[in-house]
SELUMMI-630888 format. One record per atom (N, C-alpha, C): residue in three letters; atom name; y, z, x. Coordinates in nm, 4 decimals, always signed. Layout:
# residues N
R, ALA, CA, Y, Z, X;
...
This chain:
# residues 128
R, MET, N, +0.9434, +1.6308, +3.3618;
R, MET, CA, +0.9255, +1.7835, +3.3053;
R, MET, C, +0.7689, +1.7831, +3.3570;
R, SER, N, +0.7476, +1.8916, +3.3855;
R, SER, CA, +0.5949, +1.8830, +3.3837;
R, SER, C, +0.4868, +1.9257, +3.2842;
R, ASN, N, +0.3753, +1.9407, +3.2211;
R, ASN, CA, +0.3354, +2.0240, +3.0747;
R, ASN, C, +0.3768, +2.1263, +3.0527;
R, THR, N, +0.3812, +2.2119, +3.1441;
R, THR, CA, +0.4355, +2.3581, +3.1487;
R, THR, C, +0.5247, +2.3630, +3.1221;
R, GLU, N, +0.6427, +2.2482, +3.1770;
R, GLU, CA, +0.8109, +2.2827, +3.1055;
R, GLU, C, +0.8499, +2.2223, +2.9915;
R, LEU, N, +0.7453, +2.1087, +2.9154;
R, LEU, CA, +0.7229, +2.1126, +2.8082;
R, LEU, C, +0.6679, +2.1654, +2.7164;
R, GLN, N, +0.5719, +2.2525, +2.7874;
R, GLN, CA, +0.5082, +2.3833, +2.6665;
R, GLN, C, +0.6272, +2.4886, +2.6544;
R, ARG, N, +0.7138, +2.5131, +2.7803;
R, ARG, CA, +0.7514, +2.6204, +2.7588;
R, ARG, C, +0.9331, +2.5504, +2.6378;
R, LEU, N, +0.9243, +2.4807, +2.6358;
R, LEU, CA, +1.0637, +2.4156, +2.5949;
R, LEU, C, +0.9912, +2.3703, +2.4093;
R, LEU, N, +0.9043, +2.3392, +2.4030;
R, LEU, CA, +0.8326, +2.4007, +2.2177;
R, LEU, C, +0.7964, +2.4432, +2.1425;
R, GLU, N, +0.7876, +2.5648, +2.2541;
R, GLU, CA, +0.7256, +2.7267, +2.2541;
R, GLU, C, +0.8509, +2.7745, +2.2062;
R, GLU, N, +0.9949, +2.7713, +2.2319;
R, GLU, CA, +1.1143, +2.8062, +2.2464;
R, GLU, C, +1.1264, +2.7338, +2.1285;
R, PHE, N, +1.1685, +2.6217, +2.1348;
R, PHE, CA, +1.2020, +2.5804, +1.9708;
R, PHE, C, +1.1113, +2.6246, +1.8647;
R, ALA, N, +0.9693, +2.6379, +1.8884;
R, ALA, CA, +0.9104, +2.7011, +1.7312;
R, ALA, C, +0.9930, +2.8430, +1.7307;
R, LYS, N, +1.0023, +2.9197, +1.8568;
R, LYS, CA, +1.0598, +3.0647, +1.8356;
R, LYS, C, +1.2242, +3.0546, +1.7823;
R, GLU, N, +1.2556, +2.9726, +1.8586;
R, GLU, CA, +1.3986, +2.9481, +1.7190;
R, GLU, C, +1.4200, +2.9354, +1.5776;
R, ARG, N, +1.2604, +2.9264, +1.5434;
R, ARG, CA, +1.2275, +2.8504, +1.3825;
R, ARG, C, +1.1471, +2.9740, +1.3660;
R, ASP, N, +1.1218, +3.0764, +1.4176;
R, ASP, CA, +0.9708, +3.1823, +1.3169;
R, ASP, C, +0.9487, +3.0637, +1.3241;
R, TRP, N, +0.8510, +2.9831, +1.3800;
R, TRP, CA, +0.7559, +2.8971, +1.3668;
R, TRP, C, +0.5898, +2.9144, +1.4434;
R, GLU, N, +0.6408, +3.0185, +1.4988;
R, GLU, CA, +0.5408, +3.0767, +1.5779;
R, GLU, C, +0.4538, +3.1175, +1.5345;
R, GLN, N, +0.4328, +3.1581, +1.3839;
R, GLN, CA, +0.3579, +3.2280, +1.2683;
R, GLN, C, +0.2398, +3.1361, +1.2691;
R, PHE, N, +0.2840, +3.0424, +1.2590;
R, PHE, CA, +0.2342, +2.9343, +1.1705;
R, PHE, C, +0.1441, +2.7722, +1.2900;
R, HIS, N, +0.2033, +2.8086, +1.4076;
R, HIS, CA, +0.0974, +2.7978, +1.5672;
R, HIS, C, -0.0168, +2.8721, +1.5625;
R, ASN, N, -0.0579, +2.8907, +1.5096;
R, ASN, CA, -0.2689, +2.9297, +1.5815;
R, ASN, C, -0.3146, +2.7420, +1.5469;
R, PRO, N, -0.4489, +2.8383, +1.6208;
R, PRO, CA, -0.5497, +2.6745, +1.6471;
R, PRO, C, -0.6232, +2.5971, +1.5697;
R, LYS, N, -0.5568, +2.6238, +1.4193;
R, LYS, CA, -0.6162, +2.5162, +1.3079;
R, LYS, C, -0.5296, +2.4896, +1.3046;
R, ASN, N, -0.4254, +2.5689, +1.2671;
R, ASN, CA, -0.3045, +2.4388, +1.2290;
R, ASN, C, -0.2451, +2.3561, +1.2451;
R, LEU, N, -0.2319, +2.4025, +1.4785;
R, LEU, CA, -0.1478, +2.2669, +1.5451;
R, LEU, C, -0.2734, +2.1842, +1.5496;
R, ALA, N, -0.4566, +2.2282, +1.5258;
R, ALA, CA, -0.5324, +2.0616, +1.5269;
R, ALA, C, -0.4930, +2.0415, +1.3829;
R, MET, N, -0.4739, +2.0456, +1.3118;
R, MET, CA, -0.4417, +1.9796, +1.1490;
R, MET, C, -0.3393, +1.9006, +1.2088;
R, ALA, N, -0.2274, +1.9785, +1.2207;
R, ALA, CA, -0.1096, +1.8841, +1.2262;
R, ALA, C, -0.1392, +1.7860, +1.3753;
R, LEU, N, -0.1619, +1.8161, +1.4361;
R, LEU, CA, -0.2066, +1.6635, +1.5490;
R, LEU, C, -0.3558, +1.5809, +1.4856;
R, ALA, N, -0.3979, +1.5858, +1.4261;
R, ALA, CA, -0.4386, +1.5007, +1.3594;
R, ALA, C, -0.4051, +1.4080, +1.2133;
R, GLY, N, -0.2921, +1.4829, +1.1634;
R, GLY, CA, -0.2005, +1.4293, +1.0692;
R, GLY, C, -0.1153, +1.3221, +1.1437;
R, GLU, N, -0.0720, +1.4107, +1.2577;
R, GLU, CA, +0.0393, +1.2699, +1.3261;
R, GLU, C, -0.0605, +1.1654, +1.3761;
R, VAL, N, -0.1754, +1.1944, +1.4043;
R, VAL, CA, -0.2439, +1.0770, +1.4907;
R, VAL, C, -0.3407, +0.9509, +1.3673;
R, GLY, N, -0.3277, +1.0187, +1.2619;
R, GLY, CA, -0.3105, +0.9449, +1.1185;
R, GLY, C, -0.1846, +0.8347, +1.1170;
R, GLU, N, -0.0736, +0.9341, +1.1243;
R, GLU, CA, +0.0872, +0.8376, +1.1326;
R, GLU, C, +0.0966, +0.7558, +1.2083;
R, LEU, N, +0.0089, +0.7909, +1.3485;
R, LEU, CA, +0.0072, +0.6945, +1.4341;
R, LEU, C, -0.0535, +0.5138, +1.4104;
R, LEU, N, -0.1494, +0.6236, +1.3812;
R, LEU, CA, -0.3127, +0.4994, +1.3123;
R, LEU, C, -0.2308, +0.3749, +1.2270;
R, GLU, N, -0.1126, +0.4547, +1.1133;
R, GLU, CA, -0.0733, +0.3524, +0.9952;
R, GLU, C, +0.0024, +0.2794, +1.0176;
R, LEU, N, +0.0285, +0.2978, +1.1920;
R, LEU, CA, +0.1407, +0.2309, +1.1978;
R, LEU, C, +0.0894, +0.0860, +1.2612;
R, PHE, N, -0.0461, +0.0092, +1.2956;
R, PHE, CA, -0.1282, -0.0304, +1.3664;
R, PHE, C, -0.1775, -0.0712, +1.2454;
R, GLN, N, -0.2074, -0.0213, +1.1263;
R, GLN, CA, -0.3622, -0.0157, +1.0021;
R, GLN, C, -0.3151, -0.2062, +1.0085;
R, TRP, N, -0.3593, -0.2569, +0.9463;
R, TRP, CA, -0.4086, -0.4174, +0.9351;
R, TRP, C, -0.3427, -0.4900, +1.0268;
R, LEU, N, -0.3145, -0.4284, +1.1313;
R, LEU, CA, -0.2339, -0.5168, +1.2325;
R, LEU, C, -0.3330, -0.6307, +1.3269;
R, SER, N, -0.3313, -0.7630, +1.3133;
R, SER, CA, -0.4448, -0.8526, +1.4308;
R, SER, C, -0.4011, -0.7628, +1.5125;
R, ALA, N, -0.5430, -0.7841, +1.6720;
R, ALA, CA, -0.4812, -0.7481, +1.7550;
R, ALA, C, -0.4167, -0.7910, +1.8784;
R, GLU, N, -0.3378, -0.8897, +1.7999;
R, GLU, CA, -0.2725, -0.9777, +1.9004;
R, GLU, C, -0.1188, -0.9148, +1.8364;
R, GLU, N, -0.1038, -0.8671, +1.6941;
R, GLU, CA, -0.0066, -0.7942, +1.5976;
R, GLU, C, -0.0004, -0.6545, +1.7371;
R, ALA, N, -0.0595, -0.5428, +1.7463;
R, ALA, CA, -0.1132, -0.4814, +1.7744;
R, ALA, C, -0.0489, -0.4495, +1.9089;
R, ALA, N, -0.0727, -0.6043, +1.9865;
R, ALA, CA, -0.0209, -0.6060, +2.1743;
R, ALA, C, +0.0838, -0.6388, +2.1374;
R, GLU, N, +0.2016, -0.6578, +2.0275;
R, GLU, CA, +0.3215, -0.6735, +2.0453;
R, GLU, C, +0.4172, -0.6000, +1.9692;
R, ILE, N, +0.3185, -0.4976, +1.8727;
R, ILE, CA, +0.4200, -0.4398, +1.8459;
R, ILE, C, +0.5316, -0.2754, +1.8848;
R, MET, N, +0.4907, -0.3183, +2.0374;
R, MET, CA, +0.6916, -0.2748, +2.0794;
R, MET, C, +0.7444, -0.3758, +2.1452;
R, ALA, N, +0.7677, -0.4638, +2.0908;
R, ALA, CA, +0.8433, -0.6194, +2.1012;
R, ALA, C, +0.9392, -0.5782, +1.9416;
R, GLU, N, +0.8963, -0.5069, +1.8954;
R, GLU, CA, +1.0076, -0.5359, +1.7768;
R, GLU, C, +1.1188, -0.4120, +1.7739;
R, PRO, N, +1.2284, -0.3521, +1.7223;
R, PRO, CA, +1.2869, -0.2025, +1.8159;
R, PRO, C, +1.2839, -0.1051, +1.6988;
R, ARG, N, +1.2586, -0.2204, +1.6232;
R, ARG, CA, +1.1798, -0.0639, +1.4682;
R, ARG, C, +1.0505, -0.0057, +1.4731;
R, ARG, N, +1.0111, -0.0762, +1.4970;
R, ARG, CA, +0.8665, -0.0602, +1.4586;
R, ARG, C, +0.8073, +0.0419, +1.6115;
R, ALA, N, +0.8719, -0.0318, +1.7075;
R, ALA, CA, +0.9031, +0.0318, +1.8844;
R, ALA, C, +0.9215, +0.2108, +1.8413;
R, GLN, N, +1.0507, +0.2265, +1.8010;
R, GLN, CA, +1.1128, +0.3723, +1.7536;
R, GLN, C, +0.9933, +0.4281, +1.6760;
R, ALA, N, +0.9051, +0.3792, +1.6307;
R, ALA, CA, +0.8319, +0.4575, +1.4959;
R, ALA, C, +0.6951, +0.5233, +1.6172;
R, VAL, N, +0.6444, +0.3966, +1.6613;
R, VAL, CA, +0.5414, +0.4354, +1.8146;
R, VAL, C, +0.5790, +0.5253, +1.8286;
R, ARG, N, +0.7149, +0.5637, +1.9494;
R, ARG, CA, +0.7065, +0.6154, +2.0202;
R, ARG, C, +0.7479, +0.7482, +1.9526;
R, GLU, N, +0.8532, +0.7449, +1.8118;
R, GLU, CA, +0.7864, +0.9210, +1.7788;
R, GLU, C, +0.6831, +0.9568, +1.7468;
R, GLU, N, +0.6084, +0.8637, +1.6975;
R, GLU, CA, +0.4057, +0.9354, +1.6455;
R, GLU, C, +0.3609, +0.9967, +1.7605;
R, ILE, N, +0.4492, +0.8949, +1.8759;
R, ILE, CA, +0.3207, +0.9592, +1.9918;
R, ILE, C, +0.3939, +1.0840, +2.0672;
R, ALA, N, +0.5491, +1.0918, +2.0250;
R, ALA, CA, +0.5657, +1.1883, +2.1070;
R, ALA, C, +0.5711, +1.3423, +2.0152;
R, ASP, N, +0.5411, +1.3453, +1.8535;
R, ASP, CA, +0.4441, +1.4283, +1.7797;
R, ASP, C, +0.3304, +1.4286, +1.7832;
R, VAL, N, +0.2240, +1.3337, +1.8727;
R, VAL, CA, +0.1210, +1.3647, +1.8887;
R, VAL, C, +0.0902, +1.4718, +1.9737;
R, PHE, N, +0.1677, +1.4068, +2.0939;
R, PHE, CA, +0.1940, +1.4498, +2.2466;
R, PHE, C, +0.2192, +1.6073, +2.2219;
R, SER, N, +0.2912, +1.6371, +2.1254;
R, SER, CA, +0.3932, +1.7213, +2.1198;
R, SER, C, +0.3082, +1.8537, +2.0742;
R, TYR, N, +0.1612, +1.8498, +1.9089;
R, TYR, CA, +0.0879, +1.9167, +1.8917;
R, TYR, C, -0.0058, +1.9084, +1.9696;
R, LEU, N, -0.0295, +1.8632, +2.1014;
R, LEU, CA, -0.1616, +1.8852, +2.1627;
R, LEU, C, -0.0999, +1.9423, +2.2700;
R, LEU, N, +0.0048, +1.9539, +2.3070;
R, LEU, CA, +0.1060, +2.0684, +2.4059;
R, LEU, C, +0.1209, +2.1717, +2.3626;
R, ARG, N, +0.1474, +2.2129, +2.2428;
R, ARG, CA, +0.1039, +2.3573, +2.2023;
R, ARG, C, -0.0437, +2.3809, +2.1987;
R, LEU, N, -0.1187, +2.2976, +2.0867;
R, LEU, CA, -0.2482, +2.3643, +2.0660;
R, LEU, C, -0.3021, +2.3835, +2.2306;
R, ALA, N, -0.3006, +2.3007, +2.3505;
R, ALA, CA, -0.3116, +2.3872, +2.4105;
R, ALA, C, -0.2666, +2.4832, +2.4864;
R, ASP, N, -0.1498, +2.5099, +2.5021;
R, ASP, CA, -0.0750, +2.6540, +2.4995;
R, ASP, C, -0.1137, +2.7466, +2.4465;
R, VAL, N, -0.1663, +2.7311, +2.3062;
R, VAL, CA, -0.2033, +2.8979, +2.2818;
R, VAL, C, -0.3082, +2.8914, +2.2971;
R, THR, N, -0.4168, +2.7723, +2.3085;
R, THR, CA, -0.5707, +2.8104, +2.3168;
R, THR, C, -0.6091, +2.8149, +2.4811;
R, GLY, N, -0.4778, +2.8180, +2.5484;
R, GLY, CA, -0.5018, +2.8930, +2.6974;
R, GLY, C, -0.5593, +2.7795, +2.8254;
R, VAL, N, -0.5522, +2.6378, +2.7063;
R, VAL, CA, -0.6383, +2.5309, +2.7725;
R, VAL, C, -0.5167, +2.4676, +2.9158;
R, ASP, N, -0.5939, +2.4626, +3.0329;
R, ASP, CA, -0.4905, +2.3454, +3.1518;
R, ASP, C, -0.5186, +2.1935, +3.1060;
R, LEU, N, -0.4309, +2.1224, +3.0717;
R, LEU, CA, -0.4904, +2.0198, +3.0418;
R, LEU, C, -0.4803, +1.9670, +3.1744;
R, GLU, N, -0.3769, +1.9679, +3.2581;
R, GLU, CA, -0.4128, +1.8599, +3.4166;
R, GLU, C, -0.5809, +1.8907, +3.4409;
R, GLU, N, -0.6030, +2.0474, +3.4615;
R, GLU, CA, -0.7838, +2.0732, +3.4507;
R, GLU, C, -0.8484, +2.0219, +3.3856;
R, ALA, N, -0.8067, +2.0195, +3.2416;
R, ALA, CA, -0.9007, +1.9603, +3.1410;
R, ALA, C, -0.9521, +1.7959, +3.1688;
R, LEU, N, -0.8581, +1.7782, +3.2007;
R, LEU, CA, -0.8650, +1.5963, +3.2326;
R, LEU, C, -0.9484, +1.5678, +3.3527;
R, ARG, N, -0.8658, +1.6494, +3.4461;
R, ARG, CA, -0.9760, +1.6284, +3.5607;
R, ARG, C, -1.1458, +1.6470, +3.5433;
R, GLN, N, -1.1759, +1.7538, +3.5319;
R, GLN, CA, -1.2804, +1.7826, +3.4821;
R, GLN, C, -1.3579, +1.6792, +3.3426;
R, LYS, N, -1.2958, +1.6632, +3.2692;
R, LYS, CA, -1.3098, +1.5610, +3.1289;
R, LYS, C, -1.3826, +1.3760, +3.2317;
R, VAL, N, -1.2794, +1.3996, +3.3825;
R, VAL, CA, -1.3136, +1.2408, +3.4149;
R, VAL, C, -1.4207, +1.2311, +3.5129;
R, GLU, N, -1.4278, +1.3580, +3.5794;
R, GLU, CA, -1.5840, +1.3842, +3.6473;
R, GLU, C, -1.6838, +1.3514, +3.5964;
R, LEU, N, -1.6515, +1.5170, +3.4867;
R, LEU, CA, -1.7987, +1.4362, +3.3920;
R, LEU, C, -1.8154, +1.3027, +3.3087;
R, ASN, N, -1.7068, +1.2136, +3.3587;
R, ASN, CA, -1.7903, +1.0359, +3.2716;
R, ASN, C, -1.7704, +0.9724, +3.3965;
R, ARG, N, -1.7295, +1.0427, +3.4909;
R, ARG, CA, -1.8027, +0.9509, +3.6073;
R, ARG, C, -1.9481, +0.9549, +3.6081;
R, ILE, N, -1.9520, +1.0869, +3.5476;
R, ILE, CA, -2.1020, +1.0925, +3.6189;
R, ILE, C, -2.1926, +1.0153, +3.4291;
R, ARG, N, -2.1682, +1.0341, +3.3004;
R, ARG, CA, -2.2150, +0.9829, +3.2266;
R, ARG, C, -2.1995, +0.8220, +3.2195;
R, TYR, N, -2.0785, +0.7603, +3.2744;
R, TYR, CA, -2.1126, +0.6546, +3.2666;
R, TYR, C, -2.0600, +0.5321, +3.4256;
R, PRO, N, -2.1245, +0.5481, +3.5292;
R, PRO, CA, -2.1449, +0.5303, +3.6213;
R, PRO, C, -2.0752, +0.3346, +3.5966;
R, ALA, N, -1.9853, +0.3335, +3.7394;
R, ALA, CA, -1.9031, +0.2131, +3.6824;
R, ALA, C, -2.0124, +0.0904, +3.7064;
R, GLU, N, -2.1250, +0.1306, +3.8143;
R, GLU, CA, -2.1913, -0.0505, +3.7690;
R, GLU, C, -2.3513, -0.0271, +3.6639;
R, LEU, N, -2.3384, +0.0762, +3.5422;
R, LEU, CA, -2.3694, +0.0653, +3.4444;
R, LEU, C, -2.2594, -0.0083, +3.2717;
R, ALA, N, -2.1154, +0.0558, +3.3587;
R, ALA, CA, -2.0792, +0.0492, +3.2443;
R, ALA, C, -1.9417, -0.0390, +3.2336;
R, ARG, N, -1.9570, -0.1080, +3.3323;
R, ARG, CA, -1.8296, -0.1805, +3.3806;
R, ARG, C, -1.8542, -0.3080, +3.2964;
R, GLY, N, -1.7175, -0.3555, +3.1275;
R, GLY, CA, -1.7395, -0.4426, +3.0797;
R, GLY, C, -1.8426, -0.4321, +2.9630;
R, ASN, N, -1.9123, -0.2666, +2.9213;
R, ASN, CA, -1.9618, -0.2154, +2.8729;
R, ASN, C, -1.9095, -0.1744, +2.7448;
R, ALA, N, -1.9213, -0.1852, +2.6660;
R, ALA, CA, -1.8412, -0.0149, +2.5313;
R, ALA, C, -1.8764, +0.0454, +2.4639;
R, SER, N, -2.0457, +0.0168, +2.5243;
R, SER, CA, -2.1949, +0.1199, +2.5260;
R, SER, C, -2.1440, +0.2692, +2.5251;
R, LYS, N, -2.2245, +0.3626, +2.3757;
R, LYS, CA, -2.1508, +0.4851, +2.4537;
R, LYS, C, -2.2631, +0.6000, +2.5380;
R, TYR, N, -2.2279, +0.6936, +2.5840;
R, TYR, CA, -2.3152, +0.7011, +2.7109;
R, TYR, C, -2.4535, +0.7329, +2.7072;
R, THR, N, -2.4653, +0.7989, +2.5499;
R, THR, CA, -2.5964, +0.8382, +2.5103;
R, THR, C, -2.6734, +0.7250, +2.4932;
R, THR, N, -2.6616, +0.5591, +2.4934;
R, THR, CA, -2.7231, +0.4234, +2.4807;
R, THR, C, -2.7308, +0.3954, +2.6313;
R, LEU, N, -2.6019, +0.3900, +2.7467;
R, LEU, CA, -2.6005, +0.2806, +2.8151;
R, LEU, C, -2.6671, +0.2631, +2.8913;
R, ARG, N, -2.7537, +0.3498, +2.8880;
R, ARG, CA, -2.9089, +0.3376, +2.9907;
R, ARG, C, -3.0002, +0.2572, +2.9609;
R, GLU, N, -2.9901, +0.2657, +2.8206;
R, GLU, CA, -3.1154, +0.1614, +2.7253;
R, GLU, C, -3.0983, +0.0298, +2.7797;
R, GLU, N, -3.2199, -0.0545, +2.7552;
R, GLU, CA, -3.1987, -0.1516, +2.7796;
R, GLU, C, -3.2330, -0.2164, +2.6791;
R, PRO, N, -3.1883, -0.3565, +2.5798;
R, PRO, CA, -3.2005, -0.3937, +2.4470;
R, PRO, C, -3.3512, -0.3691, +2.3975;
R, GLY, N, -3.3575, -0.3577, +2.2957;
R, GLY, CA, -3.4795, -0.3283, +2.2160;
R, GLY, C, -3.5095, -0.1509, +2.2231;
R, GLY, N, -3.4119, -0.0507, +2.3161;
R, GLY, CA, -3.4568, +0.0742, +2.3204;
R, GLY, C, -3.5136, +0.1419, +2.4299;
R, ALA, N, -3.5789, +0.0341, +2.5154;
R, ALA, CA, -3.5929, +0.1605, +2.6349;
R, ALA, C, -3.5294, +0.1632, +2.7361;
R, ALA, N, -3.6246, +0.2567, +2.7951;
R, ALA, CA, -3.4806, +0.3293, +2.8890;
R, ALA, C, -3.4697, +0.2656, +3.0298;
R, ALA, N, -3.3624, +0.2172, +3.0632;
R, ALA, CA, -3.3580, +0.1072, +3.1716;
R, ALA, C, -3.4117, +0.2072, +3.2881;
R, GLU, N, -3.4807, +0.1013, +3.4109;
R, GLU, CA, -3.6234, +0.1936, +3.4857;
R, GLU, C, -3.4992, +0.3197, +3.6112;
R, GLY, N, -3.5304, +0.3572, +3.6701;
R, GLY, CA, -3.5356, +0.4862, +3.6621;
R, GLY, C, -3.4955, +0.6107, +3.6379;
R, GLU, N, -3.5152, +0.6320, +3.5414;
R, GLU, CA, -3.4979, +0.7215, +3.4002;
R, GLU, C, -3.6150, +0.7935, +3.3965;
């Protein structure tokens, strides 16, 4: 299913329950944040190794799938009610990040783009 088809599925689900009245941008953003918190809780206190293996345990894997689905559903609903085309927004963001994070500077570096071009000690890199 495409994102648009999924959005129609969720819209119909909400409409059948008279929940559209609650699906305003503020409420959907808050619900999305709550679901992200529930997803984070599944990984809380795990080591990096344990987190990498979480899908090997059926009960935990099911919980991860459900929380990711909740996050995705609220993101789709939020995009739908705000009129954001998720695919186009993502394409635009990747292009912006190509500029912000040139591969030659960002490869293997987790620094934010605002400090990526700085040398140790705070001086800007040559060419700026």
